[in-house]
C-alpha positions as a Markdown table, in Angstrom:
| # | Residue | x | y | z |
|---|---|---|---|---|
| 1 | Unk | -148.9 | -77.3 | 101.8 |
| 2 | Unk | -151.5 | -76.3 | 99.2 |
| 3 | Unk | -150.3 | -76.7 | 95.6 |
| 4 | Unk | -149.9 | -73.6 | 93.5 |
| 5 | Unk | -152.2 | -73.7 | 90.5 |
| 6 | Unk | -151.7 | -70.1 | 89.5 |
| 7 | Unk | -150.5 | -71.1 | 86.1 |
| 8 | Unk | -153.7 | -73.0 | 85.3 |
| 9 | Unk | -156.4 | -71.1 | 87.3 |
| 10 | Unk | -157.5 | -67.5 | 87.0 |
| 11 | Unk | -159.2 | -65.9 | 90.0 |
| 12 | Unk | -162.4 | -63.9 | 89.1 |
| 13 | Unk | -165.0 | -62.2 | 91.2 |
| 14 | Unk | -167.2 | -65.4 | 90.7 |
| 15 | Unk | -164.4 | -67.7 | 91.9 |
| 16 | Unk | -161.6 | -69.7 | 90.2 |
| 17 | Unk | -161.9 | -70.6 | 86.6 |
| 18 | Unk | -159.5 | -72.9 | 84.6 |
| 19 | Unk | -157.4 | -70.8 | 82.2 |
| 20 | Unk | -158.3 | -73.2 | 79.4 |
| 21 | Unk | -161.9 | -72.4 | 79.9 |
| 22 | Unk | -161.2 | -68.7 | 79.7 |
| 23 | Unk | -159.1 | -69.1 | 76.6 |
| 24 | Unk | -162.0 | -71.2 | 75.0 |
| 25 | Unk | -164.5 | -68.5 | 76.0 |
| 26 | Unk | -162.3 | -65.8 | 74.4 |
| 27 | Unk | -162.1 | -67.9 | 71.2 |
| 28 | Unk | -165.9 | -68.5 | 71.2 |
| 29 | Unk | -166.5 | -64.7 | 71.5 |
| 30 | Unk | -164.4 | -64.2 | 68.4 |
| 31 | Unk | -166.3 | -66.9 | 66.6 |
| 32 | Unk | -163.2 | -69.0 | 66.3 |
| 33 | Unk | -164.4 | -72.1 | 68.1 |
| 34 | Unk | -167.7 | -73.6 | 69.2 |
| 35 | Unk | -166.4 | -76.1 | 71.8 |
| 36 | Unk | -166.9 | -75.4 | 75.5 |
| 37 | Unk | -164.5 | -77.7 | 77.4 |
| 38 | Unk | -166.2 | -77.0 | 80.7 |
| 39 | Unk | -169.6 | -78.0 | 79.4 |
| 40 | Unk | -168.1 | -81.0 | 77.8 |
| 41 | Unk | -166.5 | -82.1 | 81.0 |
| 42 | Unk | -169.6 | -81.6 | 83.0 |
| 43 | Unk | -171.7 | -83.5 | 80.4 |
| 44 | Unk | -169.3 | -86.4 | 80.5 |
| 45 | Unk | -169.3 | -86.5 | 84.3 |
| 46 | Unk | -173.1 | -86.4 | 84.3 |
| 47 | Unk | -173.2 | -89.4 | 82.0 |
| 48 | Unk | -170.8 | -91.3 | 84.2 |
| 49 | Unk | -172.8 | -90.4 | 87.3 |
| 50 | Unk | -176.0 | -91.6 | 85.6 |
| 51 | Unk | -174.4 | -94.9 | 84.5 |
| 52 | Unk | -173.1 | -95.4 | 88.1 |
| 53 | Unk | -176.5 | -94.7 | 89.6 |
| 54 | Unk | -178.2 | -97.1 | 87.2 |
| 55 | Unk | -175.7 | -99.8 | 87.9 |
| 56 | Unk | -175.9 | -99.3 | 91.6 |
| 57 | Unk | -179.7 | -99.5 | 91.6 |
| 58 | Unk | -179.7 | -102.7 | 89.5 |
| 59 | Unk | -176.9 | -104.7 | 90.9 |
| 60 | Unk | -178.0 | -105.6 | 94.4 |
| 61 | Unk | -179.9 | -108.9 | 93.7 |
| 62 | Unk | -177.6 | -110.2 | 90.9 |
| 63 | Unk | -174.5 | -109.5 | 93.0 |
| 64 | Unk | -175.9 | -111.3 | 96.0 |
| 65 | Unk | -176.9 | -114.3 | 93.8 |
| 66 | Unk | -173.4 | -114.4 | 92.3 |
| 67 | Unk | -171.9 | -114.4 | 95.8 |
| 68 | Unk | -174.2 | -117.3 | 96.9 |
| 69 | Unk | -173.1 | -119.4 | 93.9 |
| 70 | Unk | -169.5 | -118.7 | 94.7 |
| 71 | Unk | -170.0 | -119.6 | 98.3 |
| 72 | Unk | -171.8 | -122.8 | 97.5 |
| 73 | Unk | -169.1 | -123.9 | 95.1 |
| 74 | Unk | -166.3 | -123.2 | 97.6 |
| 75 | Unk | -168.1 | -125.0 | 100.4 |
| 76 | Unk | -168.5 | -128.0 | 98.0 |
| 77 | Unk | -164.7 | -128.1 | 97.4 |
| 78 | Unk | -164.6 | -126.2 | 94.2 |
| 79 | Unk | -162.2 | -123.4 | 93.4 |
| 80 | Unk | -162.6 | -119.9 | 92.2 |
| 81 | Unk | -160.4 | -118.7 | 89.4 |
| 82 | Unk | -160.2 | -115.0 | 88.8 |
| 83 | Unk | -158.6 | -113.5 | 85.8 |
| 84 | Unk | -158.5 | -110.3 | 83.8 |
| 85 | Unk | -156.8 | -108.8 | 80.8 |
| 86 | Unk | -153.6 | -108.0 | 82.7 |
| 87 | Unk | -152.4 | -111.6 | 82.7 |
| 88 | Unk | -152.6 | -112.0 | 86.5 |
| 89 | Unk | -154.5 | -114.9 | 88.1 |
| 90 | Unk | -155.7 | -115.8 | 91.5 |
| 91 | Unk | -156.8 | -119.2 | 92.7 |
| 92 | Unk | -158.8 | -119.7 | 95.9 |
């Protein structure tokens, strides 16, 4: 079953628009606000996409090198300790 978003979305001839975007547009027309949340969201998503693409393009060789180091260490009897800021650990 498709969720009902009628309380958050307004249907227009151009398609669906978030009501918050419409409210912001109305406030902008009155000169009460200069913030466009839709433009903000799209800008943030664009920046994240650019960072992802840059990382993806640059990580192939370093990632393969890191895997080779890990493999060599494990084959030589070493162990791999993984940890993060959540307090969990994993020992191989």
